[in-house]
N, C-alpha and C positions, 0 to 999 in steps of 0.2 A: 278559549275555545274547550268545549266538550263534546265528545264523539257519541254519540249515544247508542248501544246495542242491547239494550235491556228491553223486551218487549212490553213491560209495563208501561216505560217512560216513552217509548216509540209509539205505543198506543194512544196516550196523551196527547202525543204532537199531531199524529194522525186526526184522532177527534177534532181537536182545535182546528184543523186545516179544511174538515169535511166541505166539500162543495154544495152536498145535498141539504145539510142541516147548519147554516151559518149562524142561527139564533141559539143552537145549544152545542156550543162551544166549550169546551172542557175549562173549567177554572185553572188557569196557569199562574194566578197573581199572588198565589202565597209562597211564593219563594223570595226566601231571605238571604242575604249575603252582606257582608260587613268588610271592609278594606278591599274592596274591589269594584272597580269604577263600572264595569258590565261584564255580561256573561253571554256568551254564543253556543248555543247548543244545534249540532248537526245529525240527521240520522235518516236512514234510509225508511220511506213509508209508503204505503198503497203497494204493498206485496214489492217492494223494490224498484216500481215504477219511477218513483218521484222521491227527490230530496227535500225535507223539510228544515228550514232553518228558524230557530228563535232567538233572538235579540233581547235580552232582559237588561234595560239600562238604568234602571231603579228597581230596587227592592220593595216588594208588597205591590206592585202593580204589573197589568197583563203584557206581554211580550209582544212586541213586532214579530208577526209571522210570515214566513215565505215560502213557497213551495215552488219547486221549479222539476223539470223533467230530469230524470237520471239518464244522462246520455250514455253511461258506460255500460247501461244494461242492455242497451240494442247493439 
């Protein structure tokens, strides 16, 4: 599990989950990792209103993405 707090990485996750432009998602499939089964990345997106989770299960393929409301924000 990796918690992201860098604006560039958070911006890529937010862009990949943008509901208004689903066909222009960021290319996140270039991530390569070895000797690790899978990587999960978590970050606050959409001005802290949502939490975005990316699950990278295979090197070189697009991750599974999920965005949920940030309940601690309220």
